[in-house]
C-alpha positions in Angstrom: 0.0 -0.1 0.0 2.8 2.5 1.0 4.6 1.5 -2.4 1.4 2.5 -4.3 1.2 5.8 -2.4 4.9 6.6 -3.1 4.5 5.9 -6.8 1.4 8.1 -7.0 3.4 10.9 -5.2 6.3 10.4 -7.5 4.0 10.6 -10.5 2.5 13.8 -9.2 5.8 15.3 -8.4 7.0 14.6 -12.1 3.8 16.1 -13.4 4.1 19.3 -11.2 7.8 19.6 -12.2 6.9 19.3 -15.9 4.1 22.0 -15.6 6.5 24.3 -13.7 9.1 23.8 -16.3 6.5 24.6 -19.0 5.4 27.7 -17.2 8.9 28.9 -16.7 9.5 28.4 -20.5 6.4 30.4 -21.3 7.6 33.2 -19.0 11.0 33.2 -20.5 9.4 33.2 -23.9 7.1 36.2 -23.3 9.6 39.1 -24.2 10.4 37.2 -27.5 6.8 36.8 -28.2 5.9 40.4 -27.5 8.8 41.5 -29.8 7.5 39.1 -32.5 3.9 40.3 -32.2 5.3 43.9 -32.4 7.3 43.1 -35.4 4.1 41.6 -37.2 2.3 44.7 -36.4 5.2 46.7 -37.9 5.1 44.4 -41.0 1.3 45.1 -41.4 2.0 48.9 -41.3 5.0 48.6 -43.8 2.8 46.4 -46.1 0.0 48.9 -46.1 2.2 51.9 -46.8 4.1 49.9 -49.5 0.8 49.1 -51.3 -0.1 52.8 -51.2 3.3 53.7 -52.7 2.8 51.0 -55.3 -0.5 52.3 -56.2 0.8 55.7 -56.7 3.7 54.5 -58.9 1.5 52.2 -61.1 -1.1 54.8 -61.4 1.3 56.9 -63.3 2.0 54.2 -65.9 -0.2 52.7 -68.6 -0.5 49.4 -66.7 -3.9 47.4 -66.9 -5.9 47.3 -63.6 -5.4 43.5 -63.3 -1.7 44.1 -63.7 -1.7 46.8 -61.0 -3.6 44.4 -58.7 -0.9 41.7 -59.3 1.9 44.1 -58.4 0.1 45.1 -55.2 -0.4 41.3 -54.3 3.2 40.4 -55.0 4.5 43.3 -52.9 2.1 42.3 -50.1 3.2 38.7 -50.2 6.9 39.6 -50.3 6.8 41.9 -47.3 4.5 39.4 -45.3 6.9 36.6 -46.1 10.0 38.5 -44.7 7.9 39.7 -41.7 6.8 36.2 -40.8 10.4 34.7 -41.2 11.8 37.3 -39.0 9.1 36.9 -36.4 9.8 33.2 -36.3 13.5 33.7 -35.8 12.8 36.1 -33.0 10.4 33.7 -31.4 12.6 30.6 -31.8 16.3 31.8 -31.7 17.6 28.3 -32.4 15.8 28.3 -35.7 18.6 29.2 -38.3 17.9 30.3 -41.8 19.1 27.1 -43.3 16.8 24.9 -41.2 13.9 27.3 -41.8 14.5 27.1 -45.6 14.7 23.3 -45.4 11.5 23.1 -43.3 9.8 25.4 -45.8 10.9 23.1 -48.7 9.5 20.0 -47.1 6.4 21.9 -46.0 5.8 23.3 -49.4 5.8 19.8 -50.9 3.3 18.5 -48.5 1.1 21.7 -48.8 1.5 21.4 -52.6 0.0 18.0 -52.7 -2.8 18.8 -50.3 -3.9 22.2 -51.9 -2.8 21.4 -55.6 -6.0 22.9 -57.1 -5.6 26.2 -54.9 -2.0 26.6 -56.2 -2.9 25.9 -59.6 -5.6 28.5 -59.7 -3.1 30.9 -57.9 -0.5 30.5 -60.6 -3.0 30.7 -63.4 -4.3 33.9 -62.0 -0.8 35.4 -61.9 -0.2 34.4 -65.5 -3.6 35.7 -66.7 -2.8 39.1 -65.0 0.6 39.3 -66.5 -0.5 38.7 -70.1 -1.9 41.4 -72.2 -5.1 39.7 -73.4 -8.5 39.4 -71.5 -8.8 42.7 -69.8 -11.5 43.8 -67.3 -14.6 44.8 -69.4 -13.9 42.2 -72.1 -16.7 40.1 -73.4 -15.5 36.5 -73.4 -16.6 33.0 -74.1 -15.0 29.8 -72.6 -16.3 26.3 -72.0 -19.9 27.4 -72.2 -19.4 30.5 -70.0 -20.2 33.7 -71.7 -20.2 37.2 -70.3 -18.4 40.5 -69.4 -15.2 40.2 -67.2 -15.8 42.2 -64.1 -12.8 41.3 -61.9 -9.8 39.2 -62.2 -8.4 37.9 -58.9 -5.6 35.7 -58.0 -7.7 32.4 -57.6 -10.8 33.3 -59.6 -12.4 35.6 -62.2 -15.8 37.2 -62.1 -17.8 37.0 -65.3 -21.2 38.8 -65.5 -23.6 37.0 -67.9 -25.9 39.1 -70.3 -28.8 38.1 -68.1 -27.0 39.7 -65.1 -26.0 36.5 -63.3 -22.5 36.5 -61.8 -20.2 33.4 -62.7 -17.2 32.8 -60.5 -14.8 30.8 -62.7 -11.5 29.2 -61.4 -8.6 30.8 -63.1 -7.2 27.4 -64.1 -10.3 26.9 -66.3 -9.6 30.2 -68.2 -6.0 29.5 -68.6 -6.0 25.8 -69.7 -9.0 26.1 -72.2 -9.5 28.1 -75.4 -11.1 31.5 -74.8 -12.7 33.8 -77.2 -12.4 37.4 -76.4 -15.0 39.0 -78.5 -14.0 42.6 -77.6 -10.3 42.3 -78.2 -10.8 44.8 -81.0 -13.1 47.8 -81.4 -14.9 46.0 -84.3 -15.7 42.6 -85.4 -17.5 41.0 -88.3 -21.2 39.9 -88.2 -23.1 37.8 -90.7 -26.6 36.7 -91.5 -28.1 34.5 -94.3 -31.0 35.8 -96.4 -32.8 33.8 -99.3 -34.5 35.0 -102.4 -36.8 33.0 -104.7 -35.6 31.2 -107.7 -37.2 33.4 -110.3 -35.3 36.3 -108.9 -32.5 38.0 -110.9 -29.6 37.3 -108.6 -27.5 40.2 -109.8 -30.3 42.7 -109.1 -30.9 41.0 -105.6 -27.2 41.3 -104.7 -27.4 45.0 -105.5 -30.6 45.7 -103.6 -29.3 43.8 -100.6 -26.0 45.7 -100.7 -27.9 49.1 -100.9 -29.9 47.9 -97.9 -27.0 47.0 -95.8 -25.0 50.2 -96.5 -28.0 52.3 -95.8 -27.7 51.7 -92.1 -25.6 53.9 -89.9 -24.4 51.0 -87.6 -22.4 49.4 -90.5 -18.8 50.5 -90.9 -18.7 52.1 -94.3 -14.8 51.9 -94.4 -14.7 48.2 -94.5 -16.2 46.1 -97.2 -19.7 44.5 -97.1 -19.5 41.1 -98.4 -22.4 39.4 -100.1 -22.0 35.9 -101.5 -24.5 33.5 -103.1 -23.8 30.5 -100.9 -26.4 27.8 -101.3 -29.2 26.4 -103.4 -31.8 25.8 -100.6 -35.2 23.9 -100.9 -37.1 27.0 -101.6 -34.5 29.9 -102.2 -31.1 30.9 -103.3 -29.3 31.9 -100.1 -26.9 34.8 -99.9 -24.6 35.3 -96.9 -24.2 38.8 -95.7 -21.0 39.9 -93.8 -20.4 43.4 -92.4 -18.3 45.1 -89.7 -19.7 46.8 -86.7 -19.0 47.3 -82.9 -17.6 44.3 -81.0 -19.6 44.8 -77.8 -22.6 42.3 -77.6 -25.2 45.0 -77.6 -23.6 46.4 -80.8 -23.9 43.0 -82.4 -27.7 42.8 -81.6 -28.4 46.4 -82.7 -26.5 46.0 -86.0 -28.3 42.7 -86.9 -31.6 44.3 -86.2 -31.0 47.4 -88.4 -29.5 45.3 -91.2 -32.3 42.7 -91.1 -35.1 45.3 -91.1 -33.2 47.4 -93.9 -32.6 44.4 -96.2 -36.2 43.3 -95.8 -37.4 46.9 -96.6 -35.2 47.1 -99.7 -36.2 43.7 -100.9 -39.9 44.5 -100.5 -39.5 47.9 -102.3 -37.9 46.0 -105.3 -40.7 43.3 -105.3 -38.1 40.6 -104.5 -39.7 37.7 -102.5 -38.2 36.1 -99.5 -39.8 32.7 -99.8 -41.2 30.5 -96.9 -39.2 27.4 -96.5 -42.2 25.1 -97.1 -43.7 26.8 -100.2 -42.0 24.4 -102.7 -43.4 21.5 -100.8 -47.1 22.5 -101.2 -48.8 20.1 -103.8 -45.4 18.6 -104.5 -46.9 14.9 -103.9 -48.8 13.6 -106.9 -52.5 13.3 -106.6 -53.6 9.6 -105.9 -55.1 7.7 -108.9 -58.4 6.2 -108.2 -58.5 2.4 -108.6 -61.9 2.7 -110.4 -60.3 4.6 -113.2 -62.4 7.8 -112.6 
């Protein structure tokens, strides 16, 4: 019985000694902890002023907004990386730069496997911001996603659909897949198909269609209007019309509206018919022959 009591007392004494040692270590670490926290606060202040200085410097250049944001982010990351490393060195004096770099290397590999998608989107965001194409305000199409680019962040891009819904797209999707930038230039080419009946003089129809297209103000008069006879359809000879107008999505809808109405009006004035697709099929089948011979 006495032996069990002695063992319990010795275990309790060891536990108390360990707790006392830990408390003494915490007390001894307090000055370094306070200095490390103070240095982190100093790092936050320096990063804040550095970003302001970076904004003022980049504002004087012709850099794109997305590239300015990238510069601000890289400045912030660099300052905070140095601040955290210095704070760790203050808090743990035995931590040498060599061991810290080695630990970061092993940790980076482990974190890289765990957060592969996050880092992939992060690097894709940096590359998207750095390249000249796809600016904020561009109208883009990619993997069934279509809309106006509102914001480019390091991990994701915000695209506003024409119906006003917001789509948040991971940057890796935009970087790895083909993307159409419809507003890369001020103008782009639009096209429609219009058909005329088979008894129409095609040269006259071409002239009338051209006059109808060129009579609208939304068509760029400095670039050619193409009118090609492209197909013998079931009820019409089809012309493909191509013209140049604004590249914005609304410009496309407005120019198509004006061109279609103007061409229809010109063809009507010239008494040129735009046939219905089914007109040649009416009474096309032969009448049945009565078996009685009537």
